[in-house]
N, C-alpha and C positions, 0 to 999 in steps of 0.2 A: 382372797384367802390370806390367813395369817400363816406365813411360811414357818415360823418357829413352832407354832402349836399344831400346824397341819390341819386346821379346821377353820370353819367360817367364824369370823370375828364380827359380832354385831356392834353397831354403833348407834347412839341416839343423839340427835340434834334437836334442841328445844328452842323455839322461837315464840316471841310474843308480838302481837300486832294490835293496833288500837282501833276502837270503834270511832265513829264520827258523828258530829252534829252538823246539820245544814243551817248555818247562821242566816242564810237567805236562800230562797228557792223560787225563782220565777219560771213559770211553766207556759210554754207556747201552745198553740192549737195542735190537735191530733194530726199527724202527718199521714201521707198515703201509705206508708209502711206500718202504720198503727202505733208508732212511737211518738214521743213528744220531745221537742228541743227544750233545753233548759238553760238558765244562767244561775249558777249557784256558788256560794262561798262555803267550802268545806273546812271544818275545824276538827283536827284529830284530838281526841280527849283521853284522859287517863283511866280508861276502862278497857282492859285488854283481853283479847282471846289468846289462848296459848296452844300451840301445837308441838307435840313431841313426835318426831319422825324417827322410827327405828328400822334399821335395815334388817331384812329377813332373808333366810336362805331359800325359802320357797318363793317363786316368782308371784307377782301380783300385788294388788293394793288392798289393804283392809283398813277399816276405820272403827274406832270406839269413841264414845262421847260421854262426858260427864259434865255436870255443872258444879261450880263451887258453892259456898254457903249463901251467896247473895242471889243465886239464880235457881229457881225451882223448875226442873225440866219434866216434872210429872205431867203426863198427858200431852207432851210436846212431841210431835212426829217429825224427826229429823232423819232423812234418808242416809243409809250407810253404804249405798251402792254408787254406781257411776253417775247418778244424778246429783250427788253431793258436789258442791263447788270445790271443796278441798281435794276430793278424788280426781276431779278434772284437772286441777293444778298439778297433782302428782303425775298424772298421765302425760301431761304436756312436758313436764321436766324429764320424764323417762324417755320421751321421744327425742329430746334435744341433747341428752347426756350420752357420752360414749360408753360408760360402764355402769348402768343402773342395776340395782338389785331389786328384790321385792321390798316392800316398805309397809310398815304399820303406822297409821296416823292416830295418835291419841290426842283428842281435842278436848280441852277444858274450856267450857263456855262461861263467859261472864257478861257479854253483851246480850241484851234481850233478843230472843229469837223472833224474827218477823217484826222487829220493833222500829224499823226506820233508821237504824244506826249502822248498817253495813256489817253486822256480825259475821254472816257467811262469807262476805268479801274479805274480812280480816282473816278468817280461817284459810282462805285461798292464798292470800298474800303471805301469810306465815308459812304455808306449805311450800310455796315457790322457793322462798329463801332457805327453808330447812332442807329441801331436797337438793338444791343447788350445792349446799355445803356437804350434805351426806354423800353425794355422788361426785364431788369435786368437779362440778361442771364448769366453774370459773367464769360464770356470766357476770357482767357488770349490772349495776342497779338499773341503768337505762335499758339494757337487754331484758332484764326481768320485768321491767315496767311494760315493755312491748308485749311480752307474753301475757302479762296480767290483763292488758286491754282486751285480749281475746276472751277473757272470762267474764267481763262485765265492767260497767262504768266505775264502780266503787273500788275495784281491786287495785288498780294502780295507785289510787290515793292512799289506801291503807298501807301499801308497800312504802310509799314515800313519806307520808305523814305531814306534820306541820299544818300549814294553811294553804289553800289553793282555790283558784277560780276554776269552775268547771263549766264548759260550754258544750254545744252540740247535744249529744245524749248524756252529757256529764263526764264524758271520757276525754274531752279535749282540755287537759289540765295545764294551768299556768301557776307555778308556785308563787305565793305572795309572802314577802318578807315580813313576818310578824313575830316579834320576840316578847311583847308584853303578854302577860297572863290574864285570862279571864276565868272566872269561877262560876260553876254551874251546879245545879242539882238535877240529876236525871231521875224521873219517876217512871218506872217500868210498869206495864200493864200485865195482867195475867192471861192475856189473849194476844193474838197477832192480827195484823191487817195485811192481807195480800196486796202488794204494791200495784199489780194490774187493776185490781178492783177499785183502789183509791183513785187511780187515774181515770178509769171509766166513770166513776161518780163525779169527778170534777167536770168531765166533758158533758155529762148529763145536766149538771147544775148550770153550766154555761149555756147550753142549748136552751134550757127552760127560760133563761133570762135574756136570751138574744145577744149574748156577749160574744164578740169576735176578738179573741185574744191575739195579741201581736207576737211575732217571733222574737224571743229575747236575744239580744245581741251583746249585752254587757251587764255587769252587776253595778249596783249603786256605789259610786266611789266613797260615799259617806260611811259605808259598812267597813271597807278596808281601812279608812282613816281612823275610825273608832277602835278597830281591833289593834292597829299599830300603836295607838296611844294608850291602849288598855283602859279607855274611858267607857266604863260600863253604862253610865247614864246616857251617853251619846249613842252607844250601841243599842240600848233598849228602845230608842225611838225609831230605829231603822230595821229592826228584825222583821222579816217577811217570809211567809211560806204559802204559796198559792194552793198547796195541797191541804192546808190545815182545815178549811171548811169542809172539804170532802171527807177527811178523816173523822171530823166531829159528826158529820151526817151519818156515817157508818157506826160511830161509837160515841154517842152523846155524853157519856161519862167523862170524856176528855175535857169538856167544858168545865165540869166541876173540879177536875184536877187542876186546871189552869187557875181557876178562881181561888181554890184553897191555897195554892202556892203563892199567889200574889197577895192574898190577905195575910199571909204569914211572913212577909218581908221580901219576897222576890221582886226585883225591879221590873222584870217582864218575863213572860213565858211564851214558849212556842212549841208546837208539835214538831218533832224532828223528822224531816223527810216525809215519808208516807205514814209515819206513826206506827203504833200508838204511843211510843215513848215520848214523854214531855220533857223539854229542857227548860229549866228555870234559871234565869241569870241573877247573880248576886254580886255584892260589892267586894267580897273578900273570901279567902278560904274559911275563916271563922264563921262568917255569915252563912256560907254554904253548909258547913257542918251543923250549925244551929237549925237551919231550915230543914235539912234532911231529918234531924231528930224530931222536929215538930211534926213532919209529915208522917213519920212512922206511927204516931199516935192515932192517925186516921186509918191505919191498916194499909198504908201505901208502901211500896218498896221504893225507897229513895236513896240515892247514892251521890255523895259529893265528889265532883271531879273538877279538873282544870284542863285548859288547853292554851296554846297548842303543845303537842308532844311529838316525839320522834315517831317515824314509821316503824315497820317491822324490824326487829332486832334479835340476833342470836343471844340467848341467855346462858346456854350451856352446850357443850359438845363432849360427849362421854363415850369412850370405848368400853364396851361391856365385857 
């Protein structure tokens, strides 16, 4: 309560959190629990989700969602209830905070929905940080990362940002010291690919070919070396995504997108994670901007980005 005014004083904390590109993704065989072990290099890129958490006098958690000018949400079904990852993040924070209030989460989406870039995970990471500040919970980044791991493999990474190696289910994160910038063009699709379906398709393709995949235990050191040096040509030769062929099996148009990108100057292209977002590697920011403009002529939604970038950050804290 605001003692001077004698009434509830609302406050809004606004946080941005980055999406990610899987620079490499090695996928093991299906496990008895139905999941797959992976070895991946995550790169946080300069395409951000934004969450504004506003305290409310009425208890409970409510959500509203909008897309900015680069992302069309028409026909996209995003839940606004307890199945939403940001809702779950707020609920976890309310449980561990001494003085939680009600909260309204206003989410501005820029990362493609169901696009293999961890947009929902970025929403959850931003919500954790926003509610921590809103309710003065005083948790450290490590404590928030521990809570983030309860929400999914990509949430801790969006909270921490930068570059990291992910093992296990992708949630065993080891930060990788990468300061050099790499420049990319992200090509968003006007449809999503459910991650479980992509993994099932990979299993089916492997079974049909009689392939026994090995359990991944480490990432190729050449990938980290190329990222650390900022050598885009070297990086182009070691990009790998075991899920890519499954994504293309489900969405053959991805093959055309990769071909168009490479024919217009991309050094290499890769489906990001489970797709269908395509990440095209370029030599420089100018090359990325030029490629994005070229791809727009094909009716594609293309965005020039760079990485690595910082994880979730508070951008404003306002007493209303």
